[in-house]
C-alpha positions as CSV (number, residue, x, y, z in Angstrom):
1,X,-0.1,-0.1,0.2
2,X,1.5,3.3,-1.3
3,X,0.8,7.0,0.2
4,X,0.1,9.9,-1.5
5,X,0.8,13.0,-0.3
6,X,-2.3,15.2,0.7
7,X,-3.2,18.7,0.6
8,X,-5.7,21.5,1.1
9,X,-9.2,20.3,2.1
10,X,-8.1,16.8,2.2
11,X,-5.1,17.4,4.8
12,X,-7.8,19.8,7.0
13,X,-9.6,17.0,7.9
14,X,-6.6,14.9,8.3
15,X,-7.2,12.2,5.7
16,X,-4.5,9.9,5.1
17,X,-4.6,8.8,1.4
18,X,-3.4,5.3,1.0
19,X,-3.7,5.1,-2.4
20,X,-4.9,2.9,-5.2
21,X,-5.4,-1.0,-4.7
22,X,-6.1,-3.4,-7.1
23,X,-9.1,-1.3,-8.1
24,X,-10.2,0.3,-4.7
25,X,-8.7,3.2,-3.6
26,X,-8.3,3.6,0.3
27,X,-7.8,6.8,2.7
28,X,-8.3,6.7,6.7
29,X,-9.2,9.0,8.7
30,X,-8.1,9.2,12.7
31,X,-11.7,10.4,14.4
32,X,-10.5,13.5,16.2
33,X,-12.3,16.2,18.4
34,X,-12.6,18.6,15.6
35,X,-14.6,15.3,13.2
36,X,-18.1,15.3,15.8
37,X,-21.0,17.0,15.6
38,X,-22.7,18.4,19.0
39,X,-24.1,14.9,19.8
40,X,-20.7,13.6,20.0
41,X,-20.1,11.2,16.7
42,X,-18.8,12.1,13.4
43,X,-20.1,14.4,11.3
44,X,-22.2,13.5,8.4
45,X,-19.8,15.7,6.4
46,X,-16.9,14.3,7.1
47,X,-18.7,10.8,5.7
48,X,-19.6,12.3,2.6
49,X,-16.4,13.9,2.4
50,X,-14.3,10.6,2.7
51,X,-16.9,9.0,-0.2
52,X,-16.8,11.2,-2.3
53,X,-12.5,12.1,-2.3
54,X,-12.3,7.6,-2.7
55,X,-14.9,7.2,-5.2
56,X,-13.4,10.0,-7.0
57,X,-9.8,8.9,-6.9
58,X,-10.5,5.5,-7.7
59,X,-11.8,7.0,-11.6
60,X,-9.2,9.3,-11.7
61,X,-7.0,6.4,-12.4
62,X,-8.1,6.1,-16.4
63,X,-8.3,9.5,-17.2
64,X,-6.3,10.9,-20.0
65,X,-3.8,13.3,-19.4
66,X,-6.2,17.2,-19.3
67,X,-9.4,15.3,-18.2
68,X,-11.1,16.7,-14.8
69,X,-13.9,13.9,-14.0
70,X,-16.1,16.5,-11.7
71,X,-19.2,14.7,-9.3
72,X,-22.2,15.4,-10.6
73,X,-24.5,13.8,-7.8
74,X,-23.7,12.2,-4.9
75,X,-25.9,10.2,-2.5
76,X,-24.8,8.4,1.0
77,X,-27.0,6.5,3.5
78,X,-25.6,7.0,7.0
79,X,-25.8,3.3,8.6
80,X,-23.9,3.9,12.1
81,X,-22.5,6.5,14.2
82,X,-19.2,5.9,15.1
83,X,-17.5,8.5,17.9
84,X,-13.5,7.4,18.0
85,X,-11.5,5.2,16.7
86,X,-10.5,4.9,12.6
87,X,-12.8,5.6,9.2
88,X,-11.1,3.0,7.0
89,X,-12.8,5.1,3.5
90,X,-13.0,2.5,0.6
91,X,-13.9,3.4,-3.1
92,X,-14.0,1.7,-6.6
93,X,-15.4,2.5,-10.0
94,X,-18.3,-0.2,-10.9
95,X,-19.1,1.3,-14.8
96,X,-17.3,3.8,-17.0
97,X,-18.6,5.0,-20.5
98,X,-16.2,7.6,-22.9
99,X,-18.5,10.2,-20.9
100,X,-19.4,9.3,-17.3
101,X,-18.2,7.7,-14.8
102,X,-20.3,5.9,-11.7
103,X,-18.7,4.7,-8.2
104,X,-19.2,3.4,-4.8
105,X,-17.5,3.3,-1.5
106,X,-18.1,2.6,2.3
107,X,-16.8,3.4,5.0
108,X,-15.6,0.8,7.7
109,X,-14.8,1.4,11.5
110,X,-11.4,0.0,12.4
111,X,-13.6,-2.3,15.3
112,X,-15.3,-3.8,11.5
113,X,-18.5,-1.9,11.3
114,X,-20.3,-0.4,8.4
115,X,-20.7,3.0,9.0
116,X,-21.8,4.3,5.8
117,X,-22.4,3.6,1.6
118,X,-22.3,6.1,-1.1
119,X,-22.3,6.1,-4.7
120,X,-21.4,8.9,-7.2
121,X,-21.8,9.5,-11.0
122,X,-19.1,11.7,-12.2
123,X,-18.6,13.4,-15.8
124,X,-15.5,13.9,-18.0
125,X,-15.1,17.0,-19.0
126,X,-11.2,18.8,-20.2
127,X,-9.7,20.5,-17.4
128,X,-9.3,24.5,-17.2
129,X,-6.6,26.4,-15.8
130,X,-6.3,26.9,-11.9
131,X,-7.1,30.5,-11.4
């Protein structure tokens, strides 16, 4: 398992990008107080961010140079809450066409509990220069 560089929003959340392993992209997160909502569980936005990251990064593997793949639709089912420990996020491509990609992901606690499942549809576009 090879780690990748992390920056920006992913770094702010504390994501550890483990990389593409076979056809699955893996990210881990050590839960801290900054990830919790007022009732003490990990905030749903953290779950969404982890799922979006692993599904998008799994889909990037087949992109040609100069292409970008923004998320068009993101769906998540929140199944269980967690308050501490680590979250392991895994994402994989299910279907790809020339213009779209459909991916699925899941979050699992370090105790083996399924926390959430998600799916995303992304569209392939030509990358614009960063401003």
